MARLO-180728 format. One line per 8 residues: number of its first residue (from 1); for each residue x, y, z of N, C-alpha, C. Coordinates in steps of 0.02 Angstrom, whole numbers, padded with zeros to 5 digits. Layout:
NUM> X Y Z X Y Z X Y Z  ...
! end
This chain:
1> 05380 03976 05197 05332 04026 05175 05319 04076 05231  05316 04141 05216 05306 04192 05266 05236 04185 05298  05233 04204 05362 05169 04200 05397 05120 04249 05366  05058 04228 05360 05006 04270 05330 04996 04334 05371  04989 04391 05337 04975 04454 05371 04900 04463 05382  04859 04431 05341 04787 04431 05351 04764 04358 05352  04724 04343 05402 04698 04274 05407 04624 04277 05428  04582 04253 05383 04510 04251 05397 04488 04178 05406
9> 04450 04165 05458 04426 04097 05472 04351 04098 05481  04314 04072 05433 04241 04066 05435 04209 04132 05456  04234 04187 05428 04209 04253 05445 04137 04262 05420  04094 04284 05464 04022 04288 05448 03994 04354 05475  03950 04385 05435 03916 04445 05457 03843 04441 05438  03800 04447 05489 03728 04448 05478 03700 04514 05504  03660 04547 05463 03627 04609 05484 03555 04594 05502  03534 04618 05561 03466 04606 05584 03461 04538 05617
17> 03399 04520 05635 03387 04456 05668 03321 04427 05644  03313 04364 05657 03252 04331 05639 03245 04319 05564  03183 04312 05542 03170 04295 05471 03191 04351 05424  03193 04412 05447 03210 04468 05404 03284 04485 05402  03326 04445 05434 03397 04460 05436 03430 04447 05368  03486 04479 05358 03523 04472 05294 03592 04444 05309  03609 04388 05278 03675 04357 05285 03720 04387 05231  03760 04437 05249 03801 04473 05201 03866 04438 05185
25> 03896 04407 05236 03959 04369 05227 03950 04302 05261  03965 04248 05223 03945 04181 05245 04006 04135 05248  04041 04137 05305 04095 04089 05317 04156 04097 05272  04177 04159 05261 04234 04172 05217 04300 04153 05251  04340 04114 05217 04405 04092 05243 04459 04102 05189  04511 04139 05206 04569 04144 05162 04625 04179 05199  04686 04176 05172 04744 04209 05200 04778 04251 05146  04813 04303 05168 04851 04345 05122 04921 04352 05151
33> 04972 04335 05112 05041 04334 05135 05078 04397 05114  05136 04412 05145 05175 04470 05124 05193 04467 05050  05187 04523 05016 05204 04527 04945 05146 04511 04899  05091 04486 04926 05033 04470 04884 04991 04532 04871  04966 04537 04810 04915 04587 04793 04852 04548 04774  04804 04549 04819 04744 04509 04810 04687 04551 04781  04662 04531 04724 04602 04562 04696 04541 04527 04725  04497 04567 04756 04437 04540 04789 04378 04560 04746
41> 04349 04511 04711 04300 04525 04659 04232 04497 04677  04182 04529 04650 04114 04505 04659 04064 04557 04634  04004 04536 04617 03952 04584 04595 03930 04628 04653  03893 04680 04638 03865 04723 04690 03823 04681 04739  03834 04693 04803 03796 04657 04854 03824 04589 04871  03884 04573 04846 03911 04506 04857 03942 04498 04926  03959 04554 04959 03990 04550 05025 04061 04575 05028  04086 04605 04974 04156 04627 04971 04170 04682 05023
49> 04132 04736 05019 04145 04793 05064 04133 04773 05137  04083 04732 05150 04070 04710 05218 04129 04670 05245  04157 04627 05204 04216 04588 05225 04274 04635 05241  04286 04684 05198 04341 04731 05209 04330 04771 05273  04268 04790 05286 04254 04829 05347 04265 04788 05410  04254 04722 05406 04268 04680 05463 04343 04671 05473  04381 04664 05419 04453 04656 05424 04485 04718 05455  04459 04777 05438 04487 04839 05464 04461 04857 05534
57> 04412 04819 05559 04385 04834 05624 04328 04883 05624  04306 04903 05565 04250 04951 05560 04184 04918 05579  04177 04854 05562 04118 04815 05581 04140 04754 05621  04101 04736 05670 04116 04676 05709 04086 04615 05675  04123 04559 05671 04094 04498 05641 04038 04470 05684  03990 04437 05653 03940 04400 05691 03970 04336 05719  04013 04305 05680 04050 04246 05703 04113 04239 05660  04155 04192 05679 04217 04182 05643 04272 04229 05669
65> 04327 04230 05633 04385 04267 05658 04421 04302 05600  04446 04363 05615 04490 04399 05570 04552 04419 05609  04611 04400 05585 04674 04414 05619 04718 04453 05570  04744 04510 05593 04788 04552 05552 04854 04561 05589  04908 04540 05557 04975 04546 05586 04977 04515 05656  04941 04460 05665 04940 04425 05729 04891 04452 05780  04853 04503 05763 04806 04534 05810 04734 04519 05789  04694 04496 05835 04623 04483 05822 04586 04550 05818
73> 04544 04559 05767 04511 04624 05757 04461 04639 05812  04435 04588 05845 04387 04599 05899 04423 04609 05966  04473 04568 05979 04507 04571 06044 04558 04628 06048  04587 04648 05991 04639 04699 05993 04631 04747 05934  04575 04783 05930 04559 04824 05871 04608 04882 05860  04635 04912 05913 04681 04968 05904 04746 04945 05872  04771 04887 05893 04832 04860 05863 04822 04845 05789  04762 04820 05772 04747 04807 05702 04747 04872 05662
81> 04714 04923 05687 04710 04987 05651 04779 05019 05642  04825 05006 05688 04893 05032 05680 04929 05000 05621  04909 04939 05605 04944 04901 05553 04911 04907 05484  04852 04938 05482 04813 04939 05420 04809 05009 05391  04817 05013 05325 04799 05072 05287 04736 05056 05250  04686 05101 05253 04620 05085 05225 04595 05141 05181  04580 05125 05119 04548 05171 05073 04478 05146 05061  04428 05174 05096 04359 05149 05089 04327 05173 05024
89> 04271 05144 05009 04232 05165 04950 04213 05239 04957  04223 05277 04904 04207 05348 04906 04260 05393 04934  04313 05365 04965 04368 05403 04993 04344 05463 05034  04305 05450 05087 04279 05506 05127 04335 05546 05161  04327 05612 05163 04374 05656 05197 04335 05718 05219  04365 05757 05264 04332 05818 05286 04333 05870 05230  04275 05889 05202 04273 05930 05142 04301 06000 05150  04298 06027 05211 04323 06095 05220 04398 06098 05232
97> 04429 06041 05241 04502 06039 05249 04536 06041 05180  04599 06060 05179 04640 06052 05120 04677 05985 05125  04703 05959 05070 04744 05898 05076 04801 05906 05126  04830 05966 05128 04885 05979 05174 04862 05972 05246  04808 06006 05265 04785 06002 05334 04757 05933 05351  04725 05900 05302 04698 05834 05314 04754 05783 05327  04807 05785 05288 04862 05738 05297 04900 05752 05362  04904 05815 05381 04935 05831 05446 04892 05802 05503
105> 04827 05808 05496 04781 05780 05546 04790 05705 05550  04792 05671 05493 04800 05598 05492 04867 05579 05523  04920 05617 05508 04985 05603 05537 04983 05609 05613  04946 05658 05638 04939 05665 05711 04901 05605 05741  04848 05584 05706 04810 05526 05730 04855 05464 05731  04898 05459 05682 04946 05403 05678 05006 05412 05725  05006 05465 05763 05058 05480 05813 05127 05486 05783  05130 05516 05723 05193 05532 05692 05215 05601 05715
113> 05279 05609 05729 05303 05673 05756 05368 05694 05722  05381 05759 05725 05444 05788 05704 05461 05773 05631  05525 05755 05620 05549 05743 05553 05514 05683 05521  05498 05632 05561 05464 05573 05535 05395 05592 05507  05362 05639 05542 05297 05663 05519 05302 05700 05453  05350 05745 05448 05360 05783 05386 05379 05738 05328  05424 05691 05341 05447 05645 05288 05389 05601 05264  05347 05578 05311 05292 05534 05292 05242 05571 05249
121> 05226 05633 05267 05179 05673 05228 05208 05687 05158  05271 05707 05155 05302 05722 05091 05303 05661 05045  05318 05603 05073 05321 05542 05032 05251 05523 05007  05201 05528 05050 05132 05510 05029 05107 05558 04976  05122 05623 04984 05102 05673 04934 05134 05659 04867  05198 05643 04867 05233 05628 04805 05206 05566 04772  05193 05514 04811 05168 05452 04783 05098 05460 04754  05057 05500 04786 04989 05511 04761 04984 05569 04712
129> 05040 05603 04700 05044 05658 04652 04993 05713 04668  04999 05739 04730 04952 05790 04754 04984 05860 04758  05046 05867 04735 05083 05929 04746 05045 05992 04724  05007 05988 04670 04975 06048 04643 04910 06068 04676  04884 06028 04723 04818 06043 04752 04820 06044 04828  04877 06047 04857 04884 06039 04929 04846 06091 04970  04835 06151 04942 04803 06204 04982 04733 06222 04957  04705 06177 04915 04635 06186 04894 04589 06148 04941
137> 04530 06175 04956 04482 06136 04996 04466 06070 04961  04463 06017 05000 04450 05951 04971 04383 05950 04935  04335 05988 04959 04269 05990 04929 04270 06016 04857  04322 06055 04839 04326 06084 04772 04365 06040 04723  04394 05985 04748 04435 05943 04705 04392 05897 04662  04421 05875 04607 04387 05826 04564 04383 05759 04599  04341 05716 04573 04333 05649 04602 04400 05612 04603  04438 05620 04550 04503 05586 04546 04552 05610 04599
145> 04554 05677 04610 04599 05704 04661 04576 05685 04731  04511 05683 04742 04485 05661 04807 04507 05589 04821  04506 05549 04769 04528 05479 04775 04602 05476 04793  04641 05519 04764 04713 05519 04777 04728 05545 04847  04687 05591 04873 04695 05613 04943 04682 05553 04989  04629 05515 04973 04614 05455 05012 04670 05405 05010  04700 05396 04952 04757 05350 04946 04816 05374 04987  04829 05439 04986 04885 05466 05024 04877 05453 05099
153> 04817 05463 05125 04807 05451 05197 04814 05376 05213  04796 05333 05166 04800 05261 05179 04872 05236 05183  04917 05267 05145 04986 05243 05143 05033 05285 05186  05006 05337 05219 05047 05385 05255 05094 05353 05306  05070 05304 05343 05108 05274 05397 05144 05210 05376  05151 05198 05310 05185 05140 05284 05158 05075 05315  05094 05063 05308 05064 05005 05341 05084 04938 05309  05092 04885 05349 05107 04819 05320 05047 04788 05285
161> 04986 04812 05301 04926 04788 05268 04890 04848 05238  04874 04843 05174 04840 04898 05139 04777 04870 05107  04720 04900 05124 04655 04876 05099 04622 04934 05063  04604 04923 05000 04578 04976 04959 04515 04954 04923  04464 04996 04926 04400 04982 04893 04397 05027 04831  04400 04996 04772 04399 05032 04708 04453 05088 04706  04517 05070 04710 04570 05121 04717 04578 05168 04658  04557 05147 04598 04566 05191 04540 04500 05221 04515
169> 04448 05216 04556 04384 05245 04537 04390 05320 04527  04369 05345 04469 04370 05416 04455 04435 05442 04426  04485 05399 04419 04549 05421 04391 04550 05415 04315  04588 05460 04283 04595 05455 04210 04646 05400 04195  04653 05379 04131 04697 05323 04115 04769 05332 04138  04796 05393 04134 04865 05404 04157 04870 05396 04232  04821 05422 04268 04821 05416 04341 04812 05343 04363  04769 05306 04327 04761 05236 04342 04827 05198 04334
177> 04863 05214 04281 04928 05183 04269 04975 05196 04327  04978 05258 04351 05023 05276 04405 05004 05242 04470  04939 05239 04485 04917 05207 04547 04931 05132 04544  04919 05100 04488 04934 05028 04482 05008 05015 04489  05049 05058 04461 05121 05052 04468 05141 05058 04541  05111 05106 04577 05125 05116 04647 05105 05055 04689  05049 05026 04674 05026 04966 04710 05077 04909 04702  05100 04898 04641 05150 04846 04629 05214 04860 04667
185> 05236 04923 04667 05298 04942 04702 05291 04931 04777  05235 04951 04806 05226 04944 04878 05224 04871 04899  05195 04828 04857 05194 04757 04873 05264 04728 04874  05305 04748 04825 05373 04721 04820 05419 04750 04873  05419 04816 04880 05468 04849 04922 05459 04834 04997  05397 04836 05019 05385 04830 05091 05362 04763 05114  05354 04715 05069 05327 04650 05089 05258 04656 05118  05218 04701 05091 05151 04712 05117 05102 04660 05091
193> 05047 04654 05127 04989 04618 05101 04939 04671 05078  04921 04669 05014 04877 04719 04985 04813 04685 04960  04757 04711 04980 04693 04686 04957 04656 04743 04923  04634 04732 04862 04596 04784 04828 04532 04755 04799  04478 04789 04814 04414 04771 04785 04405 04812 04722  04385 04781 04668 04377 04818 04606 04326 04784 04562  04292 04824 04521 04248 04797 04469 04285 04795 04402  04346 04822 04401 04384 04827 04339 04428 04766 04331
201> 04406 04719 04290 04444 04656 04283 04512 04667 04251  04518 04718 04210 04583 04736 04182 04632 04753 04237  04608 04782 04291 04650 04800 04348 04678 04738 04382  04637 04687 04387 04660 04624 04417 04718 04595 04378  04710 04594 04312 04764 04567 04269 04826 04610 04272  04817 04676 04283 04873 04722 04282 04914 04721 04346  04883 04712 04405 04920 04720 04467 04916 04661 04515  04867 04617 04509 04856 04567 04561 04896 04503 04549
209> 04923 04476 04602 04957 04411 04599 04908 04354 04612  04849 04373 04638 04799 04323 04656 04731 04356 04655  04679 04317 04644 04611 04344 04643 04563 04297 04678  04518 04326 04715 04464 04289 04747 04398 04317 04722  04352 04273 04703 04285 04293 04682 04236 04273 04736  04194 04321 04756 04144 04309 04807 04075 04322 04777  04027 04279 04795 03958 04288 04772 03911 04264 04827  03860 04303 04842 03813 04289 04896 03850 04274 04962
217> 03904 04312 04973 03940 04307 05036 03988 04250 05042  03993 04208 04990 04037 04150 04992 04093 04156 04940  04152 04129 04957 04207 04126 04908 04191 04071 04858  04191 04089 04794 04175 04040 04742 04235 04025 04697  04289 04063 04705 04350 04048 04666 04409 04082 04699  04467 04051 04695 04529 04078 04725 04587 04052 04684  04625 04097 04653 04683 04076 04613 04717 04136 04583  04771 04124 04545 04803 04178 04510 04758 04201 04453
225> 04767 04262 04428 04726 04284 04371 04731 04235 04312  04791 04208 04300 04800 04161 04245 04761 04097 04257  04761 04073 04319 04724 04012 04335 04649 04022 04326  04624 04080 04348 04553 04094 04339 04535 04101 04265  04578 04137 04228 04566 04144 04156 04566 04077 04121  04605 04030 04148 04608 03963 04119 04543 03924 04125  04498 03948 04167 04433 03916 04174 04382 03942 04123  04403 03992 04084 04359 04022 04034 04351 03976 03974
233> 04293 03980 03943 04284 03941 03881 04327 03967 03825  04357 04027 03835 04402 04055 03785 04475 04034 03796  04489 03995 03848 04557 03972 03859 04579 03927 03801  04633 03946 03768 04659 03912 03708 04615 03921 03647  04566 03966 03650 04528 03983 03590 04574 04016 03539  04555 04012 03476 04596 04040 03422 04554 04092 03385  04578 04154 03385 04545 04206 03346 04583 04215 03281  04548 04212 03225 04580 04217 03160 04543 04269 03116
241> 04582 04301 03073 04554 04345 03022 04579 04319 02955  04533 04306 02909 04552 04276 02845 04505 04299 02789  04527 04284 02728 04486 04300 02669 04475 04234 02631  04417 04202 02642 04403 04139 02607 04374 04153 02538  04373 04103 02495 04341 04110 02430 04266 04125 02438  04237 04160 02391 04166 04177 02393 04124 04113 02398  04074 04116 02441 04027 04060 02447 04048 04006 02496  04109 04010 02523 04132 03959 02570 04101 03971 02639
249> 04074 03919 02669 04045 03924 02736 04100 03912 02787  04135 03965 02803 04195 03960 02845 04178 03931 02914  04126 03958 02946 04111 03937 03014 04092 03863 03016  04053 03841 02967 04033 03771 02965 04094 03725 02959  04141 03744 02916 04200 03702 02905 04244 03700 02967  04254 03757 02999 04296 03759 03059 04264 03722 03117  04198 03725 03122 04163 03694 03179 04167 03618 03175  04182 03590 03116 04186 03517 03110 04254 03489 03129
257> 04302 03532 03143 04369 03508 03162 04366 03472 03229  04407 03419 03239 04409 03384 03303 04430 03431 03359  04396 03427 03417 04415 03467 03474 04385 03537 03474  04347 03554 03422 04316 03620 03418 04245 03617 03446  04231 03662 03494 04165 03664 03526 04117 03711 03490  04144 03758 03453 04101 03805 03417 04142 03862 03387  04109 03903 03348 04141 03960 03315 04098 04022 03326  04130 04076 03351 04095 04139 03362 04112 04188 03307
265> 04061 04220 03281 04069 04270 03228 04099 04334 03257  04155 04357 03230 04186 04419 03252 04175 04476 03204  04134 04465 03152 04119 04518 03105 04155 04510 03039  04132 04547 02990 04161 04544 02923 04165 04614 02894  04212 04624 02849 04219 04689 02816 04245 04679 02746  04226 04724 02701 04247 04720 02632 04317 04748 02626  04361 04712 02592 04428 04737 02578 04441 04733 02502  04497 04758 02481 04514 04758 02410 04520 04687 02383
273> 04536 04639 02428 04546 04570 02406 04486 04525 02417  04432 04554 02443 04373 04513 02457 04346 04527 02526  04301 04484 02549 04271 04493 02614 04318 04464 02668  04337 04507 02715 04382 04487 02769 04339 04467 02829  04348 04405 02852 04307 04376 02905 04349 04366 02968  04322 04385 03026 04354 04372 03090 04309 04326 03131  04338 04276 03161 04300 04231 03203 04344 04203 03258  04313 04178 03311 04348 04146 03366 04327 04073 03369
281> 04375 04029 03362 04363 03957 03364 04372 03933 03436  04317 03908 03466 04318 03888 03536 04336 03815 03544  04383 03800 03589 04404 03730 03599 04357 03692 03645  04358 03628 03641 04320 03586 03687 04363 03574 03749  04340 03598 03808 04373 03589 03872 04446 03613 03871  04458 03670 03841 04524 03701 03842 04577 03666 03800  04556 03623 03756 04604 03586 03715 04644 03633 03670  04707 03618 03658 04749 03658 03613 04731 03642 03540
289> 04707 03693 03505 04683 03682 03437 04717 03728 03386  04763 03771 03409 04793 03820 03364 04828 03788 03305  04865 03733 03318 04902 03700 03265 04857 03673 03210  04804 03639 03230 04760 03610 03179 04719 03663 03143  04700 03717 03178 04664 03770 03145 04708 03803 03092  04771 03819 03111 04817 03850 03064 04831 03804 03004  04841 03739 03018 04854 03692 02964 04794 03685 02918  04733 03685 02946 04673 03679 02906 04666 03738 02858
297> 04678 03798 02884 04672 03858 02843 04723 03857 02786  04784 03836 02802 04835 03832 02750 04818 03779 02698  04790 03723 02719 04771 03670 02672 04717 03695 02624  04672 03737 02649 04619 03764 02608 04642 03822 02564  04705 03844 02576 04733 03902 02538 04693 03965 02549  04663 03972 02610 04631 04034 02627 04684 04084 02650  04678 04145 02629 04725 04196 02651 04710 04214 02724  04761 04208 02768 04752 04222 02839 04795 04281 02859
305> 04762 04332 02888 04798 04392 02910 04816 04391 02984  04780 04350 03023 04790 04349 03095 04773 04280 03122  04815 04257 03169 04799 04198 03209 04824 04213 03280  04778 04216 03328 04798 04232 03397 04766 04182 03445  04808 04154 03488 04784 04107 03539 04767 04147 03603  04708 04136 03630 04686 04172 03689 04702 04133 03753  04722 04169 03805 04735 04138 03869 04672 04126 03910  04619 04160 03890 04556 04156 03928 04534 04226 03945
313> 04472 04234 03965 04443 04299 03980 04414 04299 04050  04441 04343 04093 04417 04347 04161 04343 04366 04165  04321 04411 04120 04251 04432 04123 04204 04373 04110  04226 04327 04068 04186 04268 04052 04180 04224 04114  04236 04214 04150 04237 04173 04211 04196 04207 04266  04204 04273 04272 04168 04311 04323 04093 04303 04314  04069 04310 04252 03997 04303 04240 03973 04232 04256  04013 04183 04238 03994 04114 04250 03990 04099 04325
321> 04036 04127 04364 04039 04113 04436 03986 04151 04475  03966 04209 04449 03923 04252 04490 03853 04260 04462  03838 04233 04404 03771 04240 04375 03719 04213 04422  03668 04255 04435 03612 04236 04478 03632 04221 04550  03693 04245 04569 03715 04233 04638 03722 04297 04678  03710 04354 04646 03715 04417 04682 03652 04431 04721  03659 04467 04776 03602 04489 04816 03568 04549 04785  03603 04580 04736 03575 04639 04704 03597 04703 04737
! end
């Protein structure tokens, strides 16, 4: 297995001192290997941005260790910054600059020169799709374009570690699709370690190979999106749409099946053939119930238009893991 590009060991950050101090990050430990796209999830105030700022060297840890590409962020912060591309929350940039002048400035800071400098800027501009706004003041750009300028500066020097806070914030659906595609490509092509903080659970399922959930500064879950979804009460649930005979208590009958934990009403609508009912049959402890539900409906001769087995819902797991655990 390749050596981890990011390694956190009991990383802790406390703001203030004494009784009024705030423990923002509490002993966070994990590693990120080349090729991984890690979704870093948590409610507002959970410690996500603070953790990212410590990994990038923007904030010093109170205790613990953060190592990036073999360099300790406290002992060798310049070496860490050379290896990291960082898109912070809000994508701050100099508002009076144009994307062209800003990216040239960033290239100079990154000590890129000559043809390598020109090629790096051209590649970042193309990847972030900034060609049409290169000479407009950044202050006049839309939120989405400002975000893309921030993305371009983060990837300009082809960093082995890329850390992004809400990378698709403010983008329209087409732009989100392109950025997610780019993230997947960069993870594969360069063997990078990519960490993205997001509130968009759909984004985790779309691009992440792994997800960590943090609440009150502590890691409360770590696994692939599929593994986390498997912890949902909807894992192996069966959603069905059917037309039962008038007067039949569908939910009551389905809820009595072995292995069924309950039935959720998905709504009803009038059709030419009668009342069409949609419901989700919840399994007990993730048990596979699709076969018996389908067989039961057929035995009853109810007309069934849909039967879909669910893999689980990340939003359900997220709420369960973080409820009443946020600092606010």
